[in-house]
C-alpha positions, 0 to 999 in steps of 0.5 A, spaced: 486 484 475 485 484 483 489 482 487 489 481 494 491 479 501 496 476 503 500 479 498 509 478 498 513 483 500 520 484 503 521 488 509 526 494 508 531 495 514 531 503 517 533 505 523 528 509 526 522 507 521 518 501 517 519 500 509 517 495 505 519 493 498 513 489 492 515 487 486 510 486 481 510 484 473 509 491 471 506 497 474 499 496 476 501 490 480 508 495 483 503 499 486 498 494 488 502 489 492 506 496 495 500 498 498 498 492 500 504 490 504 502 496 508 496 493 510 499 487 512 503 491 517 497 495 520 493 488 520 499 484 524 498 478 521 490 478 522 486 477 517 482 482 513 476 481 509 474 485 504 467 489 507 466 495 503 469 498 497 471 505 495 476 508 490 481 511 490 484 516 486 492 518 487 496 524 483 503 525 483 509 529 477 512 522 477 512 514 478 514 515 486 510 521 487 504 517 484 506 511 488 507 515 495 500 519 494 496 512 493 499 509 499 497 514 503 490 514 499 490 508 502 492 510 509 488 516 509 482 511 509 484 507 515 485 514 519 478 517 518 474 510 518 479 505 521 479 501 515 485 497 513 485 495 504 484 489 503 484 488 496 485 492 490 484 493 481 488 498 478 483 501 473 487 506 469 494 508 470 498 515 467 505 517 469 502 522 473 494 518 476 492 512 478 485 510 479 483 504 483 477 500 485 480 499 493 476 493 498 477 495 506 475 491 512 473 493 518 480 494 523 479 489 529 483 490 535 483 482 537 485 480 530 489 487 528 493 488 535 499 485 533 499 490 527 503 497 526 501 504 528 503 507 522 503 515 521 505 517 515 508 514 508 514 518 506 518 520 500 525 517 504 527 511 500 520 512 496 522 508 489 520 506 483 524 502 480 525 497 473 527 490 476 528 483 472 521 481 470 517 488 472 517 493 478 518 494 485 516 499 489 519 501 495 516 506 501 518 508 508 513 510 513 513 513 519 511 509 525 
């Protein structure tokens, strides 16, 4: 299933950084919605039109490491090519690997100028936990 912006999430209060928590009915949706939540912070409320499709590959020793790596892969595209994630389709997922089709839109300072300057996705308080009706993914980012 393809998920896109806007995507529901909750900001996590943190003293020096910013975090997000996103819920999904299953693990693929949880990973997708968590990465999209970070993209929404980057976009600052501005629309992100999907212009370019890319493949994202993430790896980790457990669910948390996998979530952090997946979010880092999307952030890497932003820093290398100034593209913001706008939609995700998880194609395969195991305990240690994730493969996704991802659509990115061009960063536009006019539309996205109010967005957060996310520098890194950290392991601090990162989590993937069962929740009623699915899972919740959480990550803290350096800004």
